[in-house]
Residue frames relative to the residue before (quaternion, step in Angstrom):
aa qw qx qy qz dx dy dz
M 1.0000 0.0000 0.0000 0.0000 0.00 0.00 0.00
Y 0.2787 -0.7595 0.5721 0.1351 3.56 -0.87 1.01
L 0.0281 -0.8011 0.5976 -0.0156 3.56 -0.91 0.89
S 0.0823 -0.7912 0.6056 0.0224 3.56 -0.76 1.02
V 0.0961 0.7898 -0.5930 0.1237 3.55 -0.53 1.21
A 0.2166 -0.7520 0.6078 0.1348 3.56 -0.89 0.91
T 0.0627 0.7950 -0.5995 0.0682 3.56 -0.57 1.15
T 0.2309 -0.7331 0.6180 0.1651 3.50 -1.18 0.55
V 0.2974 -0.7437 0.5742 0.1697 3.52 -0.85 0.99
S 0.5525 -0.6272 0.4370 0.3322 3.54 -0.95 0.85
P 0.5036 -0.6451 0.4757 0.3223 3.58 -1.03 0.72
D 0.6966 -0.5093 0.3209 0.3905 3.54 -1.24 0.49
Y 0.6480 0.5343 -0.3472 0.4172 3.61 0.94 -0.76
R 0.6674 0.4614 -0.3140 0.4931 3.61 1.20 -0.32
T 0.7269 0.4264 -0.2527 0.4753 3.59 1.04 -0.67
N 0.5140 0.6658 -0.4189 0.3422 3.62 1.14 -0.36
P 0.6647 0.4785 -0.3372 0.4643 3.66 0.85 -0.75
I 0.6381 0.5139 -0.3306 0.4685 3.59 1.03 -0.75
R 0.6427 0.5195 -0.3154 0.4664 3.56 1.01 -0.84
A 0.6374 0.5265 -0.3309 0.4549 3.60 0.99 -0.78
V 0.6481 0.4993 -0.3171 0.4798 3.60 1.00 -0.79
Q 0.6447 0.5161 -0.3227 0.4624 3.58 0.96 -0.85
N 0.6656 0.4983 -0.3045 0.4646 3.59 0.91 -0.86
A 0.6477 0.5075 -0.3192 0.4702 3.59 0.99 -0.80
A 0.6440 0.5122 -0.3226 0.4678 3.58 1.00 -0.79
A 0.6479 0.5098 -0.3184 0.4680 3.59 0.99 -0.80
R 0.6520 0.5011 -0.3153 0.4736 3.59 1.00 -0.78
L 0.6443 0.5191 -0.3177 0.4631 3.58 1.02 -0.78
V 0.6792 0.5012 -0.2897 0.4512 3.58 0.91 -0.93
T 0.7790 0.3528 -0.1786 0.4866 3.59 0.90 -0.94
G 0.4093 -0.7408 0.4527 0.2807 3.59 1.19 -0.39
I 0.4171 0.6970 -0.4943 0.3096 3.62 1.13 0.44
R 0.5466 -0.6276 0.4556 0.3159 3.53 -1.28 0.49
Q 0.6831 -0.5033 0.3674 0.3809 3.53 -1.35 0.39
C 0.6962 0.5009 -0.2810 0.4307 3.61 1.01 -0.75
E 0.6012 0.5655 -0.3635 0.4320 3.62 1.22 -0.20
H 0.5754 -0.6047 0.4300 0.3440 3.58 -1.16 0.67
I 0.4006 -0.7541 0.4834 0.1925 3.54 -1.00 0.91
M 0.5778 0.6318 -0.3856 0.3439 3.63 1.04 -0.65
P 0.6546 0.4859 -0.3503 0.4612 3.66 0.84 -0.71
V 0.6304 0.5287 -0.3286 0.4637 3.57 1.10 -0.69
L 0.6427 0.5100 -0.3260 0.4696 3.60 0.96 -0.82
R 0.6398 0.5090 -0.3234 0.4763 3.59 1.01 -0.76
Q 0.6445 0.5283 -0.3167 0.4531 3.58 0.97 -0.87
L 0.7105 0.4318 -0.2438 0.4993 3.58 1.04 -0.80
H 0.3688 -0.7364 0.4730 0.3129 3.60 1.32 -0.22
W 0.4018 0.6780 -0.4991 0.3602 3.56 1.01 0.90
L 0.3784 -0.7063 0.5505 0.2343 3.57 -0.96 0.87
P 0.5305 -0.5691 0.5000 0.3803 3.58 -1.15 0.48
V 0.6937 -0.5242 0.2967 0.3949 3.58 -1.14 0.67
R 0.6722 0.4976 -0.3148 0.4488 3.63 0.79 -0.95
Q 0.6798 0.4688 -0.2940 0.4813 3.61 0.90 -0.86
H 0.6069 0.5484 -0.3526 0.4545 3.59 1.09 -0.64
I 0.6373 0.5178 -0.3209 0.4720 3.59 1.00 -0.82
E 0.6626 0.4983 -0.3026 0.4701 3.58 0.92 -0.92
F 0.6366 0.5252 -0.3255 0.4615 3.60 1.00 -0.78
K 0.6663 0.4993 -0.3045 0.4626 3.57 0.91 -0.92
M 0.6326 0.5173 -0.3284 0.4736 3.60 1.05 -0.73
A 0.6479 0.5140 -0.3174 0.4639 3.60 0.98 -0.82
V 0.6429 0.5045 -0.3203 0.4792 3.60 0.99 -0.80
L 0.6359 0.5319 -0.3267 0.4538 3.59 0.97 -0.83
V 0.6696 0.4858 -0.2980 0.4762 3.59 0.89 -0.92
Y 0.6213 0.5356 -0.3393 0.4604 3.60 0.98 -0.81
K 0.6825 0.4848 -0.2895 0.4640 3.57 0.88 -0.94
L 0.6400 0.5162 -0.3307 0.4633 3.59 1.02 -0.73
L 0.6873 0.4853 -0.2863 0.4584 3.59 0.92 -0.87
N 0.7607 0.3587 -0.1882 0.5073 3.58 1.10 -0.61
V 0.4552 -0.7243 0.4126 0.3130 3.56 1.31 0.46
L 0.4330 0.6788 -0.4739 0.3567 3.57 0.84 1.03
S 0.5760 0.6103 -0.3645 0.4036 3.56 1.29 -0.05
P 0.6426 -0.5091 0.3904 0.4188 3.58 -1.24 0.31
Q 0.6562 -0.5518 0.3529 0.3747 3.57 -1.17 0.62
Y 0.6497 0.5307 -0.3424 0.4232 3.62 0.92 -0.79
L 0.6535 0.4741 -0.3256 0.4920 3.62 1.12 -0.48
T 0.6367 0.5281 -0.3253 0.4581 3.56 1.00 -0.80
D 0.6293 0.5464 -0.3335 0.4407 3.60 1.06 -0.72
N 0.7302 0.4129 -0.2353 0.4909 3.62 1.09 -0.62
A 0.6033 0.5475 -0.3624 0.4527 3.59 1.24 0.17
N 0.1497 -0.7621 0.6250 0.0783 3.56 -0.98 0.89
S 0.0936 -0.8028 0.5886 0.0181 3.55 -0.76 1.05
S 0.5244 -0.6306 0.4680 0.3292 3.56 -1.17 0.58
Q 0.7569 0.1136 -0.0953 0.6365 3.56 1.32 -0.20
P 0.6825 -0.4804 0.3187 0.4493 3.61 -1.14 0.33
L 0.5435 -0.6529 0.4238 0.3141 3.57 -0.97 0.87
A 0.6987 0.4647 -0.2760 0.4687 3.61 1.10 -0.57
D 0.3935 0.7357 -0.4749 0.2801 3.61 1.24 0.09
D 0.2735 -0.7892 0.5321 0.1385 3.59 -0.76 1.02
D 0.4851 0.6572 -0.4435 0.3689 3.61 1.23 0.13
F 0.1416 -0.8377 0.5254 0.0465 3.59 -0.23 1.29
D 0.5121 0.6592 -0.4205 0.3555 3.62 1.24 0.00
R 0.7141 0.4030 -0.2455 0.5171 3.57 1.13 -0.63
P 0.5328 -0.6237 0.4463 0.3576 3.60 -1.08 0.59
K 0.2575 -0.7294 0.6126 0.1625 3.52 -1.21 0.65
L 0.1049 -0.7947 0.5972 0.0287 3.54 -0.56 1.16
L 0.0910 -0.8115 0.5771 -0.0111 3.54 -0.87 1.00
Q 0.0510 -0.7634 0.6435 0.0217 3.53 -1.00 0.87
V 0.0653 -0.8045 0.5903 -0.0067 3.56 -0.68 1.13
M 0.2789 -0.7568 0.5691 0.1599 3.56 -0.89 0.95
F 0.0346 -0.7814 0.6229 -0.0120 3.55 -0.74 1.11
L 0.3809 -0.7044 0.5471 0.2438 3.54 -1.04 0.75
E 0.4485 -0.6762 0.5196 0.2676 3.54 -1.01 0.86
P 0.4576 -0.6866 0.4797 0.2985 3.62 -0.80 0.93
A 0.4980 -0.6838 0.4550 0.2781 3.54 -1.02 0.81
């Protein structure tokens, strides 16, 4: 199945505060010091880095929209080149979702 989705990843200045909170939470949970590397700890906890977490959440959202598993308010804002409930997996499913930019 072919899927074409245009996504924009948040710039670093927006994800840096979230990453700092995630790193602090990982340090609190594991008890490591500030001077130790955080990536091995994130892997040990099975936590995705912030950017990959955003991409994962977007992929799950698109999957749910294509398979009619999402809430109605999201389905109402999605435009598909074919019905979302179509079970024909031979043709590509193109999806366009309108998101409002936060103020």
